[in-house]
Steps between C-alpha positions, in 0.01 A plus 500: 500500500602626156859582409415869458337515843795322656737755344307793650718494813808544285366806320346658809815465707711641214275804466490555877880471516526775236261721696698431819826605334339818364347583838831461685684703234235773519524502880879543482470786250229672703696466822846594367422752227181666622548436876138388514451125539181333382274432795431127529748395230679261736173333598393469137844364406467243781161396360640467147791296636256264670309472171814426297623233741174317556360530148836402349560200728249270322668580168839411651356174635342414165819561302741339748645835604516429871826391657564130454795276565504325163869405517445319829176340383663368181746295708222274628356202312180572304261339751648687794505823296130458424423430868693808613333719237162361601566577868618851413185562296278356771665712769466812282128430456459446874693812601343730240156357576541574872631849428210558257250417772689718747507794262125469436438495876722807539309677224164434666626600846612838364207603281459834678870595511669743262860592424647795688578758233281432197219331693495203262252241631693206644316243284630676187848520651515127585303369198815445284650293782191282530474461123871423469495225762183346357652500150827356634303217660320444169822504293682255726194271510478508121874438463491209744203339321667543159830351620315205657311437173824516301665252736218249461 
């Protein structure tokens, strides 16, 4: 996967976050100033929030932005540190892989469903979640392989 393709999640989640902020601000103005809320704005904001979280998570994993306990890890000898990091990476791959499969199953079991207000097809609504978990699994697999190669 090229560097530009791998950075797509970063740009997409940034743009979607901007749209989410604008949507919420517009909803507040419409509700408070004009006493006429936008129909479906909460549902659309929920969708954009899902997109931001699950499309941004692979970027956070790739850049080391997830919560880590570096200070604690640094107290261990190098071999133990590598073993702990390896187990953390392996468990992340396992967990995100299982959740990826579960989210794909959920998507296929709800092909006919739609959201309540805007009638967004459920596959579109859950697609960012599926994509995010699949990309998280990929990023942690890639990171684990790279760290193993560096260790050897």
